[in-house]
C-alpha positions in Angstrom: 21.7 0.9 1.4 20.4 -1.3 -1.4 16.7 -2.3 -1.4 15.8 -5.4 -3.4 12.2 -5.8 -4.5 10.5 -8.4 -6.6 8.2 -7.2 -9.4 5.3 -8.3 -7.2 6.5 -6.2 -4.3 7.0 -3.2 -6.5 3.5 -3.5 -8.0 1.9 -3.9 -4.6 3.6 -0.7 -3.3 2.3 1.2 -6.3 -1.2 -0.2 -5.9 -1.2 0.7 -2.2 0.0 4.2 -3.0 -2.7 4.6 -5.7 -5.4 3.7 -3.1 -4.2 6.5 -0.8 -3.6 9.1 -3.4 -5.9 12.1 -3.5 -7.6 13.2 -6.7 -6.1 16.4 -8.0 -9.0 18.6 -9.1 -6.8 20.4 -11.6 -6.3 17.2 -13.7 -8.2 16.7 -16.9 -10.2 13.5 -17.4 -7.4 12.1 -19.6 -4.7 12.7 -17.0 -3.4 10.2 -14.4 -1.7 11.1 -11.2 -0.3 8.8 -8.4 2.0 9.7 -5.5 5.2 7.7 -5.2 5.0 5.1 -2.5 6.6 6.4 0.7 8.9 3.4 0.9 10.4 4.4 -2.4 10.8 8.1 -1.7 9.0 11.3 -2.4 7.4 12.4 -5.7 4.7 11.5 -8.1 3.9 9.8 -11.3 1.8 11.7 -13.8 0.8 10.9 -17.4 -1.7 11.8 -20.0 -3.8 9.1 -21.8 -3.0 10.0 -25.5 -6.1 8.2 -26.8 -8.5 9.9 -24.4 -6.8 13.2 -25.1 -7.2 12.9 -28.9 -10.9 11.9 -28.5 -11.5 14.9 -26.2 -10.1 17.4 -28.7 -12.4 18.6 -31.4 -11.3 19.4 -34.9 -11.9 22.9 -36.1 -14.8 23.2 -38.6 -13.9 22.7 -42.2 -13.1 25.9 -44.2 -15.7 27.0 -46.6 
Protein backbone atom coordinates (compact mmCIF):
# COMPACT_ATOMS: atom_id res chain seq x y z
CA UNK A 1 0.00 0.00 0.00
CA UNK A 2 1.37 3.40 -0.97
CA UNK A 3 1.08 6.36 1.38
CA UNK A 4 1.17 9.83 -0.12
CA UNK A 5 2.17 12.68 2.17
CA UNK A 6 2.69 16.35 1.59
CA UNK A 7 5.82 17.97 2.99
CA UNK A 8 3.58 19.70 5.54
CA UNK A 9 2.05 16.36 6.65
CA UNK A 10 5.50 14.79 6.92
CA UNK A 11 6.85 17.70 8.99
CA UNK A 12 3.81 17.59 11.28
CA UNK A 13 4.29 13.86 11.91
CA UNK A 14 7.93 14.46 12.94
CA UNK A 15 7.02 17.44 15.12
CA UNK A 16 4.36 15.39 16.90
CA UNK A 17 6.78 12.50 17.35
CA UNK A 18 9.42 14.84 18.76
CA UNK A 19 6.94 16.13 21.36
CA UNK A 20 6.32 12.56 22.55
CA UNK A 21 9.92 11.34 22.46
CA UNK A 22 11.62 10.73 25.75
CA UNK A 23 15.02 12.21 26.51
CA UNK A 24 17.72 9.58 26.46
CA UNK A 25 20.01 10.22 29.44
CA UNK A 26 22.97 8.57 27.69
CA UNK A 27 23.05 11.28 25.01
CA UNK A 28 25.61 14.03 25.13
CA UNK A 29 24.51 17.68 24.96
CA UNK A 30 25.46 17.83 21.26
CA UNK A 31 23.38 14.75 20.28
CA UNK A 32 19.81 14.76 18.98
CA UNK A 33 17.41 11.81 19.17
CA UNK A 34 13.83 11.50 17.92
CA UNK A 35 11.65 8.41 17.60
CA UNK A 36 10.19 7.72 14.17
CA UNK A 37 6.48 8.64 13.97
CA UNK A 38 4.39 5.50 14.51
CA UNK A 39 2.48 6.16 11.27
CA UNK A 40 5.79 5.86 9.37
CA UNK A 41 7.05 2.72 11.10
CA UNK A 42 9.48 1.87 13.88
CA UNK A 43 12.90 3.28 14.57
CA UNK A 44 14.60 6.52 15.43
CA UNK A 45 16.55 9.43 14.03
CA UNK A 46 19.80 10.33 15.76
CA UNK A 47 22.46 12.86 14.87
CA UNK A 48 25.30 14.79 16.44
CA UNK A 49 25.61 18.56 16.10
CA UNK A 50 29.11 18.90 14.63
CA UNK A 51 29.52 22.54 15.71
CA UNK A 52 28.52 21.81 19.31
CA UNK A 53 30.75 18.74 19.34
CA UNK A 54 33.78 20.72 18.20
CA UNK A 55 33.18 23.46 20.77
CA UNK A 56 32.80 20.90 23.57
CA UNK A 57 36.12 19.24 22.82
CA UNK A 58 39.22 20.79 24.29
CA UNK A 59 42.51 20.94 22.49
CA UNK A 60 45.43 19.34 24.26
CA UNK A 61 47.82 21.80 25.89
CA UNK A 62 50.65 22.96 23.63
CA UNK A 63 53.90 21.03 23.87
CA UNK A 64 56.75 22.79 25.66
